[in-house]
C-alpha positions in Angstrom: 39.2 59.0 76.8 39.2 60.7 73.4 39.4 57.3 71.6 36.4 56.0 73.5 34.4 59.0 72.5 35.4 58.6 68.9 34.3 54.9 68.8 30.9 55.8 70.4 30.3 58.5 67.8 31.2 56.1 65.0 28.8 53.4 66.3 26.0 55.9 66.6 26.5 57.0 63.0 26.5 53.4 61.8 23.2 52.7 63.6 21.6 55.8 62.1 22.8 54.7 58.6 21.4 51.2 59.0 18.1 52.6 60.3 17.8 54.9 57.4 18.7 52.0 55.0 16.2 49.5 56.5 13.5 52.1 56.3 14.3 52.6 52.5 14.2 48.8 52.0 10.9 48.4 53.8 9.6 51.1 51.5 10.3 49.0 48.3 7.3 47.3 46.6 7.5 43.6 45.8 7.3 42.6 42.1 7.2 39.5 39.9 10.5 38.9 38.1 9.3 36.4 35.4 6.9 37.1 32.5 3.5 35.5 32.3 3.5 32.1 30.5 1.1 29.4 29.6 1.9 25.8 30.8 1.0 22.8 28.7 1.1 19.3 30.3 -0.1 15.9 29.4 -2.8 14.4 31.7 -1.2 12.2 34.3 2.0 14.2 34.5 3.1 16.9 36.9 2.5 20.6 36.1 4.8 23.3 37.6 3.2 26.7 37.8 6.1 29.2 38.3 5.9 32.3 40.5 9.0 34.3 41.5 8.8 37.5 43.6 11.5 40.2 44.3 11.4 42.3 47.5 8.5 40.5 49.1 9.2 41.7 52.6 6.4 41.1 55.0 3.8 40.6 52.3 1.9 37.3 51.9 1.6 35.1 48.8 -1.5 33.1 47.9 -2.5 30.9 44.9 -6.1 30.7 43.6 -7.7 28.8 40.8 -10.1 30.0 38.1 -13.0 29.7 40.5 -11.2 32.0 43.0 -10.8 29.1 45.3 -7.9 29.7 47.8 -5.3 26.9 47.2 -2.3 28.0 49.3 -1.3 30.7 51.8 2.4 31.4 52.2 3.8 27.8 52.5 0.6 26.2 53.6 -1.9 24.3 51.4 -5.4 25.4 52.1 -7.3 23.0 49.8 -7.8 19.4 50.7 -6.4 18.2 47.3 -3.1 16.5 48.2 -1.9 16.7 44.6 -1.2 20.4 45.1 2.1 21.3 46.7 3.9 24.7 47.2 7.5 24.3 46.0 10.3 26.8 47.0 13.6 25.8 45.4 14.9 29.4 46.0 14.0 32.1 48.5 12.1 34.2 46.0 10.3 31.2 44.3 6.7 30.4 45.2 5.9 27.7 42.6 2.7 25.6 42.7 3.1 21.9 41.8 0.1 19.9 40.6 0.8 16.1 40.5 -1.2 13.7 38.4 -2.9 16.3 36.3 -6.4 15.7 35.2 -8.2 17.2 32.3 -10.5 19.0 34.8 -7.5 20.8 36.2 -7.1 22.9 33.1 -7.8 26.6 33.4 -6.4 29.9 34.9 -4.3 29.9 38.1 -3.3 33.1 39.8 -0.3 34.0 42.1 -1.2 37.0 44.3 0.6 39.4 46.6 -1.5 41.1 49.3 -0.2 44.6 48.5 -2.5 47.6 48.2 -3.7 47.2 45.5 -3.2 43.4 45.1 -0.6 42.3 42.6 -1.4 39.2 40.6 0.3 37.0 38.0 -2.0 34.7 35.9 -0.9 31.4 34.3 -3.1 29.4 31.9 -2.8 25.6 32.4 -3.4 23.6 29.2 -4.0 19.9 29.6 -3.5 17.4 26.8 -5.2 14.1 26.9 -4.0 11.0 25.0 -6.6 9.3 22.8 -8.8 6.7 24.3 -11.2 4.3 22.6 -14.5 4.0 24.5 -16.1 0.7 25.4 -19.1 1.7 23.4 -17.2 0.9 20.2 -17.9 -2.1 18.1 -16.9 -5.7 19.1 -16.4 -8.9 17.1 -19.4 -9.7 14.8 -20.6 -12.1 12.2 -22.6 -11.2 9.1 -24.1 -12.8 6.0 -23.0 -12.1 2.4 -24.9 -9.1 1.1 -25.4 -7.4 4.5 -24.4 -3.9 5.3 -21.9 -3.9 8.2 -21.3 -0.9 10.5 -18.1 -0.7 12.6 -18.0 2.1 15.2 -14.8 3.5 16.9 -15.7 6.0 19.6 -12.7 7.9 20.9 -11.8 10.7 23.2 -8.8 12.9 23.6 -7.5 16.5 23.6 -6.9 17.6 20.9 -9.5 15.6 19.0 -8.0 12.4 17.7 -8.0 11.3 14.1 -9.1 7.7 13.3 -7.7 5.5 10.6 -9.0 2.0 9.6 -6.9 -1.0 8.7 -7.6 -4.6 7.7 -5.7 -7.8 7.6 -6.8 -11.5 7.0 -7.7 -13.7 9.9 -5.0 -15.3 12.0 -5.2 -18.6 10.2 -4.4 -17.0 6.9 -1.0 -17.1 5.3 -1.1 -13.4 4.4 -0.8 -11.3 7.6 0.0 -8.0 5.9 -2.1 -5.1 7.2 -3.4 -2.6 4.7 -5.2 0.7 5.2 -8.8 0.6 4.3 -9.5 3.0 1.4 -12.7 4.8 2.2 -14.8 7.6 0.8 -16.8 10.2 2.7 -20.4 9.3 3.4 -22.7 10.4 0.7 -20.0 10.8 -1.8 -19.3 7.2 -2.9 -20.5 5.8 -6.2 -19.0 2.6 -7.6 -15.6 3.0 -6.0 -14.2 -0.3 -4.7 -11.1 -1.0 -2.7 -8.3 -3.4 -3.8 -10.1 -6.3 -2.1 -13.3 -5.6 -4.1 -15.1 -4.2 -1.0 -17.0 -0.9 -0.9 -16.3 1.2 2.2 -17.6 4.6 3.4 -16.8 6.5 6.5 -19.2 8.7 8.5 -17.9 11.1 11.1 -19.7 11.4 14.4 -21.6 14.6 15.3 -20.3 17.7 17.0 -19.1 16.9 20.6 -18.7 13.2 19.8 -15.3 12.0 18.6 -15.0 9.0 16.5 -15.8 7.4 13.1 -18.2 4.9 11.7 -16.9 2.5 9.0 -19.6 1.1 6.7 -19.0 -2.0 4.6 -21.6 -2.2 1.8 -22.9 -5.5 0.4 -20.2 -7.4 2.3 -18.8 -10.5 0.7 -16.5 -13.4 1.8 -13.5 -11.3 0.4 -14.3 -8.5 2.9 -14.0 -10.5 6.1 -10.9 -10.2 8.3 -9.5 -8.4 11.3 -10.4 -4.7 11.2 -8.4 -2.3 13.3 -9.2 1.4 14.2 -6.2 3.4 15.3 -6.7 6.8 17.0 -3.9 9.4 17.4 -3.8 13.1 18.3 0.0 13.8 18.5 -0.1 12.9 22.2 1.5 9.5 22.7 0.6 6.8 22.8 -1.7 6.0 19.9 -4.4 3.5 20.7 -6.2 0.9 18.7 -9.1 -1.6 18.8 -9.3 -4.8 16.9 -12.7 -6.0 15.5 -13.1 -9.5 13.9 -15.6 -9.6 11.1 -16.7 -13.1 9.9 -18.8 -13.5 6.8 -21.1 -16.5 6.3 -21.3 -17.8 2.7 -22.2 -21.1 0.9 -19.4 -23.6 -0.1 -17.3 -23.3 -3.2 -15.5 -26.5 -4.5 -12.3 -26.3 -6.6 -10.6 -29.2 -8.4 -7.0 -29.0 -9.6 -7.5 -31.8 -12.1 -10.6 -32.9 -14.0 -9.0 -36.0 -15.3 -6.4 -38.4 -13.8 -5.0 -41.6 -15.1 -3.5 -44.5 -13.1 -2.6 -48.1 -13.7 -4.3 -51.1 -12.2 -2.7 -52.4 -9.0 -1.4 -48.9 -8.1 -2.8 -46.3 -5.6 -3.9 -42.8 -6.3 -5.0 -39.7 -4.3 -7.9 -37.4 -5.3 -8.0 -33.9 -3.8 -10.5 -31.0 -3.8 -10.5 -27.6 -2.1 -13.6 -26.3 -0.3 -14.1 -22.7 0.8 -17.0 -22.1 3.1 -18.1 -20.5 6.4 -19.1 -22.2 8.4 -17.7 -25.5 7.2 -20.4 -28.1 6.9 -20.5 -31.5 5.2 -17.7 -32.2 2.8 -17.3 -35.7 1.2 -16.0 -37.6 -1.8 -18.6 -39.7 -3.7 -18.3 -42.5 -6.1 -21.4 -43.9 -7.9 -23.6 -42.0 -5.5 -22.0 -43.4 -2.4 -20.0 -41.4 0.2 -16.5 -42.6 0.6 -15.4 -43.4 4.2 -12.3 -44.8 5.8 -11.9 -48.5 5.0 -9.4 -51.0 3.6 -10.0 -49.5 0.2 -10.2 -45.8 1.0 -8.4 -43.4 3.3 -10.2 -40.0 3.7 -8.3 -37.0 5.3 -9.2 -33.3 5.8 -6.5 -30.6 6.0 -7.0 -27.0 7.1 -5.4 -24.8 4.4 -5.9 -21.1 5.1 -8.7 -18.8 5.9 -11.9 -20.7 5.4 -10.4 -23.2 3.0 -10.0 -27.0 3.7 -8.5 -29.7 1.5 -10.3 -33.0 1.3 -8.3 -36.0 0.0 -9.2 -39.6 -0.6 -6.5 -42.3 -1.1 -7.6 -45.3 -3.2 -5.3 -48.4 -2.9 -4.9 -51.4 -5.2 -6.9 -50.0 -8.2 -9.0 -52.5 -10.0 -11.2 -52.1 -13.1 -14.2 -51.3 -10.9 -12.5 -48.3 -9.4 -12.3 -46.3 -12.6 -15.0 -43.8 -13.4 -16.4 -40.4 -12.2 -15.8 -39.2 -8.6 -17.4 -36.1 -7.2 -16.5 -33.7 -4.3 -19.6 -32.5 -2.5 -19.8 -29.7 0.1 -22.8 -28.1 1.8 -23.7 -25.9 4.8 -26.8 -23.9 5.9 -26.4 -21.4 3.1 -26.0 -23.7 0.1 -24.1 -26.5 -1.6 -21.6 -27.1 -4.4 -20.3 -30.2 -6.2 -17.5 -30.8 -8.8 -16.8 -34.0 -10.7 -13.6 -35.6 -12.1 -12.8 -38.7 -14.0 -10.3 -41.4 -12.9 -9.4 -43.5 -16.0 -7.1 -46.5 -16.5 -3.7 -45.7 -17.7 -2.2 -48.3 -20.0 1.5 -47.7 -20.6 2.6 -48.2 -24.2 4.6 -51.3 -25.0 8.3 -50.9 -25.8 8.9 -50.8 -29.5 11.6 -53.2 -30.8 14.4 -51.4 -32.8 14.1 -52.0 -36.6 17.3 -53.1 -38.2 17.6 -52.3 -41.9 20.2 -53.6 -44.3 21.5 -51.5 -47.1 23.6 -53.1 -49.9 26.3 -50.7 -51.1 27.8 -51.7 -54.5 31.6 -51.7 -54.4 33.4 -50.6 -57.5 36.9 -52.0 -57.5 39.7 -50.6 -59.6 43.2 -51.8 -60.2 46.2 -49.5 -60.3 48.9 -50.5 -62.8 52.2 -51.5 -61.3 53.8 -49.1 -63.7 55.0 -45.8 -62.5 52.6 -43.4 -64.0 53.6 -40.4 -61.9 55.1 -38.4 -64.8 52.5 -39.4 -67.4 48.8 -39.2 -67.2 46.9 -42.2 -68.5 43.6 -42.0 -70.2 42.0 -45.3 -70.9 40.8 -46.0 -74.4 37.2 -46.7 -75.2 37.6 -50.4 -74.6 38.5 -50.0 -71.0 35.1 -49.5 -69.4 32.9 -50.9 -66.8 29.3 -51.5 -68.2 26.4 -50.6 -65.9 24.7 -53.8 -64.6 21.6 -53.0 -62.6 21.3 -56.7 -61.6 24.5 -56.6 -59.6 25.6 -60.0 -60.9 28.9 -58.9 -62.4 30.0 -57.1 -65.6 28.5 -58.1 -68.9 30.0 -55.7 -71.4 27.7 -54.8 -74.2 24.6 -56.3 -72.7 23.4 -53.2 -71.0 21.5 -50.8 -73.1 19.0 -48.0 -72.7 15.6 -47.9 -74.3 17.1 -45.9 -77.2 19.7 -48.5 -77.9 22.6 -46.7 -76.3 25.0 -48.6 -74.1 25.5 -47.1 -70.6 28.4 -47.7 -68.2 31.4 -46.2 -66.4 34.7 -45.1 -67.8 37.8 -44.6 -65.6 40.9 -42.4 -65.8 43.9 -41.7 -63.7 46.9 -43.7 -62.6 47.4 -42.7 -58.9 43.9 -41.4 -58.4 41.4 -43.4 -60.4 38.2 -41.6 -61.2 35.3 -43.3 -62.9 32.5 -41.4 -64.6 29.3 -42.3 -66.5 29.4 -42.5 -70.2 27.1 -43.6 -73.0 27.8 -45.1 -76.4 25.3 -45.2 -79.2 24.8 -48.0 -81.7 27.3 -46.6 -84.1 30.1 -46.9 -81.5 30.5 -43.2 -80.8 31.4 -42.6 -77.2 29.8 -39.6 -75.4 31.6 -38.6 -72.2 29.7 -36.9 -69.4 30.7 -33.6 -67.8 32.0 -35.3 -64.8 34.3 -37.5 -66.9 35.8 -34.4 -68.8 36.3 -32.5 -65.5 38.1 -35.5 -63.9 40.4 -35.8 -66.9 41.3 -32.1 -66.7 41.9 -32.4 -62.9 44.3 -35.4 -63.3 46.2 -33.6 -66.0 46.8 -30.5 -63.8 48.0 -32.7 -60.9 50.5 -34.5 -63.2 51.9 -31.1 -64.5 52.4 -30.0 -60.9 54.1 -33.2 -60.0 56.6 -32.8 -63.0 57.3 -29.2 -62.1 58.1 -30.2 -58.5 60.3 -33.1 -59.6 62.4 -30.9 -61.9 63.0 -28.3 -59.2 64.1 -31.0 -56.8 
């Protein structure tokens, strides 16, 4: 009995405690537990606007936009826009999701609690828009040399995109490298030319209109090509537009050779290069007549690069009548040009026969004595000489004389090595040795002395 009374009293005390506690809880005010932030999102993506509340109790949560339009009430969407959804990943979360964000969705959104007074949390939604090039921009065009060409690139995007211009040759050109166009600000250009000898200026559009205008002054054939405007505002992706610019100009003819030689009976090829737009009439001419395909001529046209073509004519079995002046002629609606070259007969030089010359070399023979003269030098006396005989018919001692009456000839010395030197002898019989004869005598003497010295040592 006493235990039952004690249990009843304990339960009553617990109920009183819970009542007091629940009364205190109901008395707590709800509050936002995250700071105010700004949300930035790219157009087309999903924006998450956070709202987290502590101690909400029986209070209600609503979302409104910058125009005070009621978007949600508790967990229900009030607005008809199905892109808006209330997301509650946790009990205290009341996040507003906005799918496929548009630029018009930017602005201030408010999360409210219907307390007295009303508690609010404001979030600023910033929407970034990738760049877009409008259809009002320029398209492909054709101009004449000397015209002023204006290329427009109208763009939109948040933040405002910057526009850059690039240029590359046409698709049929060998050089496909893209280069940035060097421009000057409108009104500030003088004689500044780009690397391709073209004068460019750029003009920005007015306030509220994004984009740029590229102006090509006094356009020439060297300024044509594929122009590309690229817009970017740090919001991927960048966008571009390609504009083809064609420039009409009269023909220009180039010849690699002004003269060419070939033999009769052979064939030859004449070539010329023609640059023009549009291409018109291009022919080879000989003696005022256009050359066409026949048994004699073969005419062919090759596309080279850009606006250049190569015109060739093959001439077979050359005869004397085929030699002369040929001209390459080109014309279109803007002008004409002509260049001339000469085809001449090439006569190969005849082969020269080798010339054989005969040179007679006089042979001077000497006789070495059978005696052993190793140990003793031998110097011939004055009677042992070889007279000089310019006729080459043999020796005729004493018959050879100079204009002054002196005899002239050779005198020899040496036993093993026999050396002959010039000498002269006057009418009185006095012999005069030359320097060569005296040097030879001294040389033979030294050789003999060395031979004796070596023989004694052995």
